[in-house]
KETIKOL-315592 format. One record per atom (N, C-alpha, C): x, y, z. Coordinates in steps of 0.2 Angstrom, whole numbers, plus 2048, in hexadecimal, padded with zeros to 3 digits. Layout:
XYZ
...
This chain:
F88696582
F8169B580
F79697581
F76699586
F6D697589
F69696581
F68692580
F6169157B
F5D69557A
F5969C577
F5569F578
F5169E573
F4969E573
F4569E572
F406A356E
F3C6A456A
F3A6A9568
F326A8568
F2D6AD56E
F266AB56C
F236B156C
F1C6B0569
F176B556B
F156B7570
F146BE573
F0F6BE578
F096C4575
F036C1576
EFE6C6573
EFE6CD574
F006CF579
F016D757B
F0B6DA577
F0E6D6579
F146D9574
F176D6570
F136CF56C
F176CF566
F1D6CA568
F216CB563
F266C6564
F2B6C856B
F2C6C4570
F306C2574
F356BC572
F3A6BE578
F416B9579
F406B557E
F426AE57F
F406AA586
F476A6588
F486A558D
F4B69F58E
F4A69958E
F4D693592
F4768F58F
F4668E597
F4869159C
F476915A3
F416945A5
F3E69A5A0
F3969D5A0
F3169959C
F34693599
F2F68F595
F2A68C59A
F28688598
F2868059A
F2067E594
F20677594
F1C67258F
F1766E592
F13670594
F0D66B594
F0C66658F
F0B65E590
F0A65B58B
F0565758C
F0165458A
EFB65058C
EFA64B586
EF6646582
EF264357F
EEF647579
EEC64A57B
EE6650578
EEA656576
EEC65957A
EF065F579
EF566157C
EFC663579
F0066757D
F0166E579
F0667357F
F04679581
F0A67B583
F0C67F582
F13684586
F10689589
F1468C58E
F11692594
F17694595
F1769E595
F1D6A0596
F196A759B
F1B6A959C
F196B259F
F1E6B559C
F1A6BD598
F1F6BF594
F236C4597
F266C3596
F2C6C7599
F2D6CF597
F276D2593
F276D9593
F216DA596
F1B6D7597
F166DA597
F136D65A0
F176CF5A2
F146CA5A6
F0F6C65A5
F0C6C859F
F066C259F
F076BC59D
F036B85A1
F036B15A0
F016AE599
F056AC594
F046A858F
F046A258D
F0269F58A
EFD698589
EFF696580
F0069257E
F02692576
F0168B575
EFF68756F
EFE68056E
F0367F56B
F0567A56E
F0C67556B
F0A66F569
F0D670561
F0D66955D
F1366655D
F1466055B
F1A65B559
F1F663559
F20664552
F28668552
F2966D556
F2467055B
F25675560
F28672568
F2566D567
F2466956C
F2E66456C
F2F661565
F35661567
F3B666564
F3A66C565
F3E671565
F3E67456C
F3967456D
F3A675576
F3E67157C
F3B669579
F3E66657F
F4466357A
F4B665575
F50665573
F5566C579
F4E66F579
F55676579
F53676581
F50672586
F4F670589
F4A673590
F4567458B
F3F677591
F3D673595
F3C67359B
F3766F5A2
F3066F59E
F3066759D
F29664599
F276625A1
F1F65F5A0
F1C65D5A3
F166585A0
F156515A1
F0F64E59D
F0A64C5A2
F0364E5A0
EFD64F5A3
EFC64859C
EF96425A4
EF563D59F
EED6415A3
EE963E59D
EE364059E
EDF63A5A1
EDA63C5A4
ED66345A9
ECE6335A7
């Protein structure tokens, strides 16, 4: 069974997402995850601390590292 994640949409509240519906962006200064709400289709961006990063990467969420210039 594929891993499911719970996240919060500002309009819809709690939603469930698959790893394929999430993206993790990591940089030395700030990391965050992105998703499109499955109910209202709003683009959502949330901060990601070390524990969230660990949970998402362990769950197979695609991550992108951005290096500050």
